[in-house]
N, C-alpha and C positions, 0 to 999 in steps of 0.2 A: 534450585530457584535462581542461583547466580548464572548458571548456564543459559536459562531461558531469557534472563535480562540481557545478557551479552548477545545472544542470538537475535533478539528483537532490535537491539541497538544497531547491529550490523545490517540486518535486512532492511531496516528503515534508512540507514545511511546509503545503502546501495540504491534504494528507491529514489532518494533525493538526487544522488549522483546521476542516475539514469535520466531524470528530468532535465537537470542542468546540462548534461552532455548533449541530449537530443535537441534542446533549445539552441545551443551553440552551433550544432551541425545544421539545424534548420536555417539559421541566419546566414551561414556560409554556403548554403545549397549543397551540402555534402550528404553522404550516405546516412540514413536515419536509423535509429533503433526501432526494431519491429514493435508494434503496439502490444503484441502478446507478451513481450518481456515485461512491460509495465504491469499487466494483469497477473502474470506469474509471480512477480515480486510482491504484489498486493495479497495474493492468495497465501503466500508464504509468511505473511505478517507485516508487510511493509506499507500498509495503507496510510497510516497517519502522516509519515514524512513524505511519501509520494504525493499525496493529495495536497499537503501544505506547500510543497515545492511547486506544484502545478499552479496553485493560486498565487504564490509569491512571485514567480517568474512569468506569470501569464502565459503558460504553455499548455496547449490542448484544452483550454478552458471553454472553447466554443464547441468542443466535441461532446455531445450529450452522452455518448458511450462512456466517457471518462468521468464527467461531472455527476452522472447518476450511478455508473457502474462501480466505481471505487468506493463511494460511501455505502452502496448496497452490499458489497463484499465485506466491508468493515462491520456493518450492522449485523450481518449474518454471523460473522465470527464472534461478535460480542454475545449474541443470542446463544450460540453454541456453548461458549464459555460459561454463561450464566446457567444454562441447562445442566452442564456437567457439574458445576459447583453446587447448585441447589439439589441436584439428584443425589449427590454424595451426602449432603446434609440430611436429607430426608431418610436415606437408607441407614445412616448411622444413628439417627435420633429415634 
């Protein structure tokens, strides 16, 4: 369980760093972080911090793909976790 908590902290930190770094690069008209990297980070569990950083730093908030996609990924992950957890409860009980 400790490993999972550390993993989630790290992947969320990476997601937030991606957003902040891409925002800085956008302001300087430099090479940008590919959009797929944001989604990969979210699929790996970094949705909460990635989404929060996007809202806080007003980055990619006009892109519907991000404003709908990241919460959708997070919702699906929560549903899967609930299904896995409740399935085990019903099988044991």
